[in-house]
DSSP file (Angstrom, degrees, kcal/mol; ACC not computed):
  #  RESIDUE AA STRUCTURE BP1 BP2  ACC     N-H-->O    O-->H-N    N-H-->O    O-->H-N    TCO  KAPPA ALPHA  PHI   PSI    X-CA   Y-CA   Z-CA
    1    1 A M              0   0    0      0, 0.0     2,-0.5     0, 0.0    86,-0.1   0.000 360.0 360.0 360.0 126.2  -36.9  -90.7  -44.7
    2    2 A I        -     0   0    0      0, 0.0     2,-0.5     0, 0.0     0, 0.0  -0.983 360.0-136.2-115.5 125.8  -39.0  -88.4  -42.5
    3    3 A V        -     0   0    0     -2,-0.5    84,-0.0     1,-0.1    81,-0.0  -0.693  23.3-138.4 -82.9 126.6  -40.9  -85.6  -44.2
    4    4 A S     >  -     0   0    0     -2,-0.5     4,-2.3     1,-0.1     5,-0.2  -0.138  27.6 -98.8 -76.9 175.5  -40.6  -82.4  -42.2
    5    5 A T  H  > S+     0   0    0      1,-0.2     4,-3.3     2,-0.2     5,-0.3   0.841 122.8  61.9 -63.6 -31.1  -43.3  -79.9  -41.6
    6    6 A R  H  > S+     0   0    0      2,-0.2     4,-2.1     1,-0.2    -1,-0.2   0.940 108.2  42.1 -60.1 -45.1  -42.0  -77.8  -44.5
    7    7 A G  H  > S+     0   0    0      2,-0.2     4,-1.9     1,-0.2    -2,-0.2   0.934 117.8  46.5 -67.8 -45.2  -42.7  -80.7  -47.0
    8    8 A R  H  X S+     0   0    0     -4,-2.3     4,-2.2     1,-0.2    -2,-0.2   0.916 114.1  47.2 -63.9 -43.4  -46.1  -81.5  -45.4
    9    9 A Y  H  X S+     0   0    0     -4,-3.3     4,-3.1     2,-0.2     5,-0.2   0.885 107.2  57.0 -67.2 -38.9  -47.2  -77.9  -45.3
   10   10 A A  H  X S+     0   0    0     -4,-2.1     4,-2.5    -5,-0.3    -1,-0.2   0.940 109.7  45.8 -55.3 -47.1  -46.1  -77.3  -48.9
   11   11 A L  H  X S+     0   0    0     -4,-1.9     4,-2.4     1,-0.2     5,-0.2   0.922 112.4  50.8 -65.6 -42.3  -48.4  -80.2  -50.0
   12   12 A R  H  X S+     0   0    0     -4,-2.2     4,-2.6     1,-0.2    -2,-0.2   0.919 111.1  48.8 -62.5 -42.3  -51.3  -78.8  -47.8
   13   13 A V  H  X S+     0   0    0     -4,-3.1     4,-2.5     2,-0.2    -1,-0.2   0.937 112.5  46.9 -63.1 -45.2  -50.8  -75.3  -49.3
   14   14 A L  H  X S+     0   0    0     -4,-2.5     4,-2.0    -5,-0.2    -2,-0.2   0.868 112.9  49.2 -66.4 -35.6  -50.9  -76.6  -52.9
   15   15 A V  H  X S+     0   0    0     -4,-2.4     4,-2.0     2,-0.2    -1,-0.2   0.917 110.4  51.7 -65.0 -45.1  -53.9  -78.8  -52.2
   16   16 A D  H  < S+     0   0    0     -4,-2.6     4,-0.4    -5,-0.2    -2,-0.2   0.912 109.9  48.3 -59.3 -44.7  -55.6  -75.8  -50.6
   17   17 A M  H >< S+     0   0    0     -4,-2.5     3,-1.1     1,-0.2    -1,-0.2   0.892 110.5  52.0 -63.7 -38.0  -54.9  -73.7  -53.7
   18   18 A A  H 3< S+     0   0    0     -4,-2.0    -1,-0.2     1,-0.3    -2,-0.2   0.842 104.7  56.1 -68.4 -30.0  -56.2  -76.5  -56.0
   19   19 A E  T 3< S+     0   0    0     -4,-2.0    -1,-0.3     1,-0.2    -2,-0.2   0.549 109.1  48.7 -74.8  -9.2  -59.4  -76.7  -54.0
   20   20 A H    X   +     0   0    0     -3,-1.1     3,-1.4    -4,-0.4    -1,-0.2  -0.377  63.7 144.7-127.2  52.9  -60.0  -72.9  -54.6
   21   21 A P  T 3   +     0   0    0      0, 0.0    -1,-0.1     0, 0.0    -2,-0.1   0.737  61.4  73.4 -65.8 -20.9  -59.4  -72.6  -58.4
   22   22 A E  T 3  S+     0   0    0     -3,-0.1     2,-0.4     2,-0.0     3,-0.1   0.710  79.5  85.7 -67.6 -17.2  -62.1  -70.0  -58.7
   23   23 A E  S <  S-     0   0    0     -3,-1.4     3,-0.2    -6,-0.2    -3,-0.1  -0.720  70.5-148.8 -87.4 130.8  -59.9  -67.4  -57.1
   24   24 A E  S    S+     0   0    0     -2,-0.4     2,-0.4     1,-0.3    -1,-0.2   0.980  86.8   2.5 -60.1 -58.7  -57.6  -65.6  -59.5
   25   25 A R  S    S-     0   0    0     38,-0.1    -1,-0.3    41,-0.1    41,-0.2  -0.995  75.6-142.5-131.7 136.9  -54.9  -65.1  -56.8
   26   26 A I  B     -A   65   0A   0     39,-3.1    39,-2.4    -2,-0.4     2,-0.1  -0.893  16.9-130.4-107.1 121.7  -55.2  -66.4  -53.3
   27   27 A P    >>  -     0   0    0      0, 0.0     4,-1.5     0, 0.0     3,-0.7  -0.407  16.4-127.8 -66.0 141.5  -53.8  -64.2  -50.5
   28   28 A L  H 3> S+     0   0    0      1,-0.2     4,-3.2     2,-0.2     5,-0.2   0.828 107.5  66.2 -59.4 -31.2  -51.5  -66.1  -48.1
   29   29 A K  H 3> S+     0   0    0      1,-0.2     4,-2.2     2,-0.2    -1,-0.2   0.903 101.5  48.3 -60.1 -40.7  -53.6  -64.9  -45.2
   30   30 A E  H <> S+     0   0    0     -3,-0.7     4,-2.4     2,-0.2    -1,-0.2   0.906 112.9  46.5 -65.1 -41.9  -56.6  -66.9  -46.5
   31   31 A I  H  X S+     0   0    0     -4,-1.5     4,-2.6     2,-0.2     5,-0.3   0.926 111.3  52.3 -65.7 -42.1  -54.5  -70.0  -46.9
   32   32 A A  H  X>S+     0   0    0     -4,-3.2     4,-1.7     1,-0.2     5,-1.3   0.908 111.8  46.8 -57.8 -44.1  -53.0  -69.6  -43.5
   33   33 A E  H  <5S+     0   0    0     -4,-2.2    -1,-0.2    -5,-0.2    -2,-0.2   0.925 114.4  45.9 -66.5 -45.2  -56.4  -69.3  -41.9
   34   34 A R  H  <5S+     0   0    0     -4,-2.4    -2,-0.2     1,-0.2    -1,-0.2   0.876 121.1  37.8 -67.0 -35.7  -57.9  -72.3  -43.7
   35   35 A Q  H  <5S-     0   0    0     -4,-2.6    -1,-0.2    -5,-0.2    -2,-0.2   0.605 101.1-126.0 -93.5 -13.6  -54.8  -74.5  -43.0
   36   36 A G  T  <5 +     0   0    0     -4,-1.7     2,-0.4     1,-0.3    -3,-0.2   0.876  66.1 132.6  70.9  34.3  -54.0  -73.3  -39.5
   37   37 A I      < -     0   0    0     -5,-1.3    -1,-0.3    -6,-0.2    -2,-0.2  -0.934  65.8 -99.6-118.1 141.7  -50.4  -72.6  -40.5
   38   38 A S     >  -     0   0    0     -2,-0.4     4,-2.2     1,-0.1     5,-0.2  -0.323  24.8-132.7 -60.6 139.5  -48.6  -69.3  -39.6
   39   39 A Q  H  > S+     0   0    0      1,-0.2     4,-2.4     2,-0.2    -1,-0.1   0.874 106.4  57.6 -61.8 -37.1  -48.6  -66.9  -42.5
   40   40 A K  H  > S+     0   0    0      1,-0.2     4,-1.6     2,-0.2    -1,-0.2   0.909 106.7  48.1 -60.9 -41.9  -44.8  -66.3  -42.0
   41   41 A Y  H  > S+     0   0    0      1,-0.2     4,-1.9     2,-0.2    -1,-0.2   0.918 111.0  50.8 -66.3 -41.8  -44.1  -70.0  -42.5
   42   42 A I  H  X S+     0   0    0     -4,-2.2     4,-3.1     1,-0.2     5,-0.2   0.895 104.7  58.3 -62.0 -37.4  -46.3  -70.1  -45.6
   43   43 A E  H  X S+     0   0    0     -4,-2.4     4,-2.0     1,-0.2    -1,-0.2   0.906 106.6  47.5 -58.2 -42.7  -44.4  -67.1  -47.0
   44   44 A A  H  X S+     0   0    0     -4,-1.6     4,-1.4     2,-0.2    -1,-0.2   0.886 114.1  46.9 -66.4 -39.4  -41.1  -69.1  -46.7
   45   45 A I  H  X S+     0   0    0     -4,-1.9     4,-2.6     2,-0.2    -2,-0.2   0.907 111.8  50.7 -67.1 -43.5  -42.7  -72.1  -48.4
   46   46 A M  H  X S+     0   0    0     -4,-3.1     4,-2.8     1,-0.2     5,-0.2   0.850 105.4  56.5 -68.2 -34.3  -44.2  -70.0  -51.2
   47   47 A T  H  X S+     0   0    0     -4,-2.0     4,-2.5    -5,-0.2    -1,-0.2   0.933 109.8  45.4 -63.5 -42.7  -40.9  -68.3  -51.9
   48   48 A T  H  X S+     0   0    0     -4,-1.4     4,-1.6     2,-0.2    -2,-0.2   0.954 116.2  45.6 -62.5 -50.8  -39.4  -71.7  -52.5
   49   49 A L  H  <>S+     0   0    0     -4,-2.6     5,-2.6     1,-0.2     6,-0.7   0.868 113.7  49.8 -61.9 -37.8  -42.3  -72.9  -54.7
   50   50 A S  H ><5S+     0   0    0     -4,-2.8     3,-1.4     4,-0.2    -1,-0.2   0.934 109.6  48.8 -69.1 -49.1  -42.4  -69.7  -56.6
   51   51 A K  H 3<5S+     0   0    0     -4,-2.5    -1,-0.2     1,-0.3    -2,-0.2   0.817 111.1  52.3 -61.7 -29.3  -38.6  -69.7  -57.4
   52   52 A A  T 3<5S-     0   0    0     -4,-1.6    -1,-0.3    -5,-0.2    -2,-0.2   0.504 119.0-112.6 -85.8  -4.7  -38.9  -73.3  -58.6
   53   53 A G  T < 5S+     0   0    0     -3,-1.4    -3,-0.2    -4,-0.3    -2,-0.1   0.617  83.2 119.5  86.4  13.0  -41.8  -72.3  -60.9
   54   54 A F  S   <S+     0   0    0     -5,-2.6    14,-1.0    -6,-0.2     2,-0.3   0.764  79.6  17.0 -80.5 -24.4  -44.6  -74.2  -59.1
   55   55 A V  E     -B   67   0A   0     -6,-0.7     2,-0.4    12,-0.2    -2,-0.2  -0.935  68.8-130.6-141.1 162.7  -46.7  -71.1  -58.4
   56   56 A D  E     -B   66   0A   0     10,-2.5    10,-2.1    -2,-0.3     2,-0.4  -0.947  27.0-164.7-113.6 136.9  -47.0  -67.5  -59.7
   57   57 A G  E     -B   65   0A   0     -2,-0.4     2,-0.4     8,-0.2     8,-0.2  -0.950  14.0-168.8-126.8 143.1  -47.0  -64.7  -57.1
   58   58 A V  E     -B   64   0A   0      6,-2.6     6,-2.0    -2,-0.4     2,-0.2  -0.998  16.6-149.1-128.6 128.8  -48.0  -61.0  -57.2
   59   59 A H        +     0   0    0     -2,-0.4     2,-0.1     4,-0.2    -2,-0.0  -0.549  54.1  33.6 -93.7 161.2  -47.2  -58.7  -54.2
   60   60 A G  S >  S-     0   0    0     -2,-0.2     3,-2.3     3,-0.1     2,-0.1  -0.391 104.4  -6.9  94.7-171.6  -49.2  -55.7  -53.1
   61   61 A K  T 3  S+     0   0    0      1,-0.3     3,-0.1    -2,-0.1    -2,-0.0  -0.372 136.4  13.8 -63.4 131.7  -52.8  -54.9  -53.1
   62   62 A G  T 3  S+     0   0    0      1,-0.2    -1,-0.3    -2,-0.1   -37,-0.1   0.505 103.5 132.6  79.5   4.1  -54.8  -57.5  -54.9
   63   63 A G    <   +     0   0    0     -3,-2.3     2,-0.3    -6,-0.0    -1,-0.2  -0.125  14.3 118.2 -82.3-177.4  -51.8  -59.8  -54.8
   64   64 A G  E     - B   0  58A   0     -6,-2.0    -6,-2.6   -37,-0.1     2,-0.3  -0.967  55.5 -69.5 153.4-163.1  -51.5  -63.4  -53.9
   65   65 A Y  E     -AB  26  57A   0    -39,-2.4   -39,-3.1    -2,-0.3     2,-0.3  -0.877  33.7-175.4-124.1 154.9  -50.5  -66.7  -55.4
   66   66 A R  E     - B   0  56A   0    -10,-2.1   -10,-2.5    -2,-0.3     2,-0.2  -0.991  32.4-106.3-146.0 153.4  -52.0  -69.0  -58.0
   67   67 A L  E     - B   0  55A   0     -2,-0.3   -12,-0.2   -12,-0.2   -13,-0.1  -0.502  24.4-164.3 -73.4 147.7  -51.1  -72.4  -59.4
   68   68 A N        +     0   0    0    -14,-1.0     2,-0.3    -2,-0.2   -13,-0.1   0.205  61.1  60.3-122.1  15.1  -49.6  -72.2  -62.9
   69   69 A R  S    S-     0   0    0    -15,-0.2     2,-0.2     5,-0.0     5,-0.1  -0.895  92.0 -88.1-136.5 165.7  -49.9  -75.8  -64.1
   70   70 A V    >   -     0   0    0     -2,-0.3     3,-2.1     1,-0.1     4,-0.4  -0.540  47.9-117.9 -66.7 139.6  -52.5  -78.5  -64.7
   71   71 A L  G >  S+     0   0    0      1,-0.3     3,-1.5     2,-0.2    58,-1.0   0.817 112.1  62.8 -57.2 -33.0  -53.0  -80.3  -61.3
   72   72 A S  G 3  S+     0   0    0      1,-0.3    -1,-0.3    56,-0.2    58,-0.0   0.681  95.2  62.2 -69.7 -13.5  -51.8  -83.6  -62.7
   73   73 A E  G <  S+     0   0    0     -3,-2.1     2,-1.3     1,-0.1    -1,-0.3   0.571  79.8  89.8 -88.1  -8.8  -48.4  -82.0  -63.4
   74   74 A Y    <   -     0   0    0     -3,-1.5    54,-1.6    -4,-0.4     2,-0.4  -0.726  67.1-167.0 -86.6  92.3  -47.7  -81.3  -59.7
   75   75 A K  B  >  -C  127   0B   0     -2,-1.3     4,-2.0    52,-0.2     3,-0.3  -0.663  22.6-137.7 -85.3 135.1  -46.0  -84.6  -58.7
   76   76 A I  H  > S+     0   0    0     50,-2.7     4,-2.9    47,-0.5     5,-0.2   0.880 103.2  57.1 -58.0 -41.0  -45.6  -85.2  -55.0
   77   77 A G  H  > S+     0   0    0     46,-1.7     4,-2.4    49,-0.4    -1,-0.2   0.905 106.6  48.5 -57.0 -42.5  -42.0  -86.4  -55.5
   78   78 A D  H  > S+     0   0    0     -3,-0.3     4,-2.1    45,-0.2    -1,-0.2   0.923 112.9  48.1 -65.6 -43.1  -41.0  -83.2  -57.2
   79   79 A I  H  X S+     0   0    0     -4,-2.0     4,-2.5     1,-0.2     5,-0.2   0.943 114.6  44.6 -63.1 -47.6  -42.5  -81.1  -54.4
   80   80 A L  H  X S+     0   0    0     -4,-2.9     4,-3.1     2,-0.2     5,-0.5   0.867 111.1  53.1 -67.6 -35.4  -41.0  -83.1  -51.6
   81   81 A R  H  X S+     0   0    0     -4,-2.4     4,-1.6    -5,-0.2    -1,-0.2   0.905 112.3  47.9 -62.4 -40.8  -37.5  -83.2  -53.3
   82   82 A L  H  < S+     0   0    0     -4,-2.1    -2,-0.2    -5,-0.2    -1,-0.2   0.939 121.6  33.1 -64.9 -48.0  -37.8  -79.4  -53.6
   83   83 A T  H  < S+     0   0    0     -4,-2.5    -2,-0.2     1,-0.1    -3,-0.2   0.810 129.5  33.9 -82.9 -30.6  -38.8  -78.9  -49.9
   84   84 A E  H  < S-     0   0    0     -4,-3.1    -3,-0.2    -5,-0.2    -2,-0.2   0.684  92.3-136.0 -98.2 -20.7  -36.9  -81.7  -48.3
   85   85 A G  S  < S+     0   0    0     -4,-1.6     2,-0.3    -5,-0.5    10,-0.2   0.038  78.8  25.0  85.6 -28.1  -33.8  -81.8  -50.5
   86   86 A T        -     0   0    0     -6,-0.3     8,-0.1     8,-0.1    -4,-0.0  -0.986  48.2-158.2-161.8 154.4  -33.9  -85.6  -50.7
   87   87 A L        +     0   0    0     -2,-0.3    32,-0.1   -86,-0.1    -1,-0.1   0.280  52.6 134.8-112.8   4.3  -36.1  -88.6  -50.5
   88   88 A A        -     0   0    0      1,-0.1     6,-0.1     3,-0.1    -2,-0.1  -0.278  51.9-146.7 -60.8 135.6  -33.3  -90.9  -49.7
   89   89 A P  S    S+     0   0    0      0, 0.0     2,-0.3     0, 0.0    -1,-0.1   0.710  83.7  31.8 -78.3 -18.1  -34.0  -93.3  -46.9
   90   90 A V  S >  S-     0   0    0     22,-0.1     3,-1.5     1,-0.1     4,-0.3  -0.971  83.1-117.6-136.7 151.8  -30.3  -93.4  -45.8
   91   91 A A  G >  S+     0   0    0     -2,-0.3     3,-1.7     1,-0.3    -1,-0.1   0.825 108.0  65.3 -57.0 -38.1  -27.6  -90.7  -45.9
   92   92 A C  G 3  S+     0   0    0      1,-0.3    -1,-0.3     5,-0.1     8,-0.2   0.712 101.1  51.1 -65.4 -16.4  -25.3  -92.7  -48.2
   93   93 A L  G <  S+     0   0    0     -3,-1.5    -1,-0.3     2,-0.1    -2,-0.2   0.465  84.5 114.6 -96.9  -3.7  -27.9  -92.5  -51.0
   94   94 A E  S X  S-     0   0    0     -3,-1.7     3,-2.0    -4,-0.3    -8,-0.1  -0.335  81.6 -91.2 -69.0 150.7  -28.3  -88.7  -50.8
   95   95 A K  T 3  S+     0   0    0      1,-0.3    -1,-0.1   -10,-0.2    -2,-0.1  -0.360 112.0  10.3 -58.9 134.8  -27.2  -86.6  -53.7
   96   96 A D  T 3  S+     0   0    0      1,-0.2    -1,-0.3    -3,-0.1     2,-0.1   0.660  90.6 158.1  67.5  15.4  -23.6  -85.5  -53.2
   97   97 A A    <   -     0   0    0     -3,-2.0    -1,-0.2    -5,-0.1     2,-0.1  -0.420  50.1-100.8 -68.6 149.2  -23.0  -87.8  -50.3
   98   98 A E        -     0   0    0      1,-0.1     2,-0.2    -2,-0.1    -1,-0.1  -0.412  47.5 -94.9 -64.7 143.3  -19.5  -88.7  -49.5
   99   99 A R        -     0   0    0     -2,-0.1    -1,-0.1     1,-0.1    -7,-0.0  -0.428  40.8-123.7 -62.4 126.2  -18.6  -92.2  -50.8
  100  100 A C    >   -     0   0    0     -2,-0.2     3,-1.9    -8,-0.2     4,-0.3  -0.579   7.0-140.2 -73.8 128.5  -19.1  -94.7  -48.0
  101  101 A P  T 3  S+     0   0    0      0, 0.0     3,-0.2     0, 0.0    -1,-0.1   0.689 103.7  51.9 -63.9 -15.9  -15.9  -96.6  -47.3
  102  102 A R  T >> S+     0   0    0      1,-0.2     3,-1.6     2,-0.1     4,-1.5   0.383  75.9 107.6 -96.9   2.8  -18.1  -99.7  -46.8
  103  103 A K  T <4 S+     0   0    0     -3,-1.9     3,-0.4     1,-0.3    -1,-0.2   0.865  77.5  50.7 -53.7 -43.6  -19.9  -99.4  -50.2
  104  104 A D  T 34 S+     0   0    0     -4,-0.3    -1,-0.3    -3,-0.2    -2,-0.1   0.681 122.6  30.4 -67.7 -18.9  -18.1 -102.3  -51.8
  105  105 A T  T <4 S+     0   0    0     -3,-1.6     2,-0.4    -4,-0.1    -1,-0.2   0.392  84.6 126.7-119.0  -0.1  -18.8 -104.7  -49.0
  106  106 A C     <  -     0   0    0     -4,-1.5     4,-0.3    -3,-0.4     3,-0.3  -0.457  39.8-165.6 -70.1 119.4  -22.2 -103.4  -47.6
  107  107 A K  S    S+     0   0    0     -2,-0.4     4,-0.2     1,-0.2    -1,-0.2   0.590  86.3  49.1 -79.8 -12.3  -24.7 -106.2  -47.5
  108  108 A T  S  > S+     0   0    0      1,-0.1     4,-2.2     2,-0.1     3,-0.3   0.544  82.5  90.7-103.2 -10.1  -27.6 -103.8  -47.0
  109  109 A L  H  > S+     0   0    0     -3,-0.3     4,-2.6     1,-0.2     5,-0.2   0.875  84.6  52.6 -60.2 -38.1  -26.9 -101.3  -49.8
  110  110 A S  H  > S+     0   0    0     -4,-0.3     4,-2.3     1,-0.2    -1,-0.2   0.892 109.1  51.8 -63.9 -36.7  -29.0 -103.1  -52.4
  111  111 A M  H  > S+     0   0    0     -3,-0.3     4,-2.5    -4,-0.2    -2,-0.2   0.936 110.6  47.1 -60.3 -48.5  -31.9 -103.1  -50.0
  112  112 A W  H  X S+     0   0    0     -4,-2.2     4,-2.4     1,-0.2    -2,-0.2   0.871 111.4  51.6 -63.2 -39.7  -31.5  -99.4  -49.5
  113  113 A N  H  X S+     0   0    0     -4,-2.6     4,-2.5    -5,-0.2    -1,-0.2   0.926 110.2  48.4 -62.4 -45.0  -31.3  -98.7  -53.2
  114  114 A K  H  X S+     0   0    0     -4,-2.3     4,-2.3     1,-0.2    -2,-0.2   0.924 112.3  48.3 -64.0 -43.4  -34.4 -100.7  -53.9
  115  115 A L  H  X S+     0   0    0     -4,-2.5     4,-2.7     2,-0.2    -1,-0.2   0.897 109.9  53.8 -62.7 -39.3  -36.3  -98.9  -51.1
  116  116 A D  H  X S+     0   0    0     -4,-2.4     4,-2.5     1,-0.2     5,-0.2   0.946 110.0  46.3 -60.1 -48.2  -35.1  -95.6  -52.5
  117  117 A K  H  X S+     0   0    0     -4,-2.5     4,-2.6     1,-0.2     5,-0.2   0.865 112.0  51.3 -62.3 -36.7  -36.4  -96.5  -56.0
  118  118 A L  H  X S+     0   0    0     -4,-2.3     4,-2.6     2,-0.2     5,-0.2   0.925 111.4  47.7 -65.7 -44.8  -39.7  -97.6  -54.5
  119  119 A I  H  X S+     0   0    0     -4,-2.7     4,-2.6     2,-0.2     5,-0.2   0.939 115.5  43.8 -62.0 -48.5  -40.1  -94.4  -52.6
  120  120 A E  H  X S+     0   0    0     -4,-2.5     4,-2.4    -5,-0.2    -2,-0.2   0.937 115.2  48.6 -61.2 -48.9  -39.3  -92.2  -55.6
  121  121 A S  H  X S+     0   0    0     -4,-2.6     4,-0.8    -5,-0.2    -2,-0.2   0.924 113.7  47.0 -58.2 -46.7  -41.4  -94.2  -58.0
  122  122 A Y  H >< S+     0   0    0     -4,-2.6     3,-0.9    -5,-0.2     4,-0.3   0.954 115.4  43.5 -62.0 -51.2  -44.4  -94.2  -55.6
  123  123 A L  H >< S+     0   0    0     -4,-2.6   -46,-1.7     1,-0.3     3,-0.8   0.809 111.6  54.5 -68.5 -28.7  -44.2  -90.4  -54.9
  124  124 A D  H 3< S+     0   0    0     -4,-2.4    -1,-0.3    -5,-0.2    -2,-0.2   0.641 102.2  60.0 -77.1 -13.4  -43.6  -89.6  -58.5
  125  125 A S  T << S+     0   0    0     -3,-0.9     2,-0.4    -4,-0.8    -1,-0.2   0.520  94.9  74.8 -88.8  -6.4  -46.8  -91.5  -59.4
  126  126 A I    <   -     0   0    0     -3,-0.8   -50,-2.7    -4,-0.3   -49,-0.4  -0.897  60.9-172.4-112.4 136.4  -49.0  -89.3  -57.3
  127  127 A S  B  >  -C   75   0B   0     -2,-0.4     4,-1.7   -52,-0.2   -52,-0.2  -0.720  42.3-105.0-118.3 169.2  -50.1  -85.8  -58.2
  128  128 A I  H  > S+     0   0    0    -54,-1.6     4,-2.3   -57,-0.8     5,-0.2   0.895 123.2  58.9 -57.6 -41.0  -52.0  -83.0  -56.5
  129  129 A A  H  > S+     0   0    0    -58,-1.0     4,-2.4     1,-0.2    -1,-0.2   0.911 102.6  51.8 -54.1 -44.5  -54.9  -84.0  -58.8
  130  130 A D  H  > S+     0   0    0      1,-0.2     4,-0.5     2,-0.2    -1,-0.2   0.880 109.6  48.9 -61.4 -38.7  -54.8  -87.5  -57.3
  131  131 A L  H >< S+     0   0    0     -4,-1.7     3,-0.7     1,-0.2    -1,-0.2   0.903 112.4  48.6 -67.6 -39.7  -55.0  -86.1  -53.7
  132  132 A I  H 3< S+     0   0    0     -4,-2.3    -2,-0.2     1,-0.2    -1,-0.2   0.890 116.2  43.0 -66.0 -40.7  -57.9  -83.8  -54.6
  133  133 A N  H 3<        0   0    0     -4,-2.4    -1,-0.2     1,-0.2    -2,-0.2   0.373 360.0 360.0 -94.3   5.8  -59.8  -86.7  -56.3
  134  134 A Q    <<        0   0    0     -3,-0.7    -1,-0.2    -4,-0.5    -2,-0.1   0.502 360.0 360.0 -75.3 360.0  -59.3  -89.4  -53.8
């Protein structure tokens, strides 16, 4: 599994928002400037996060985004599954993957399954709060 810029930037944006809780709503322009990420790219990420219920957004003058949960409820695994689509280390373990014709005889499948569980368990054990407090 390789995490794309979309997943990494989503985490950076959420951490940035968590580090500025005093602001009612944070304009994307401010996040973009602090993080060195294009505002257009952040807009696409925020649309995904907003539709999934991770953030609340208000458009127009005085608008911006804000976190809508306790920081410990933002699990890294959930965020990466949303932005990446999968955390599977190999294609045959992805959700809705075609059944591999070698599944019944594959000597490596159990190893990949175990790695998949380790990745998911580890990323689901870390929250935005943990990243802020490390």
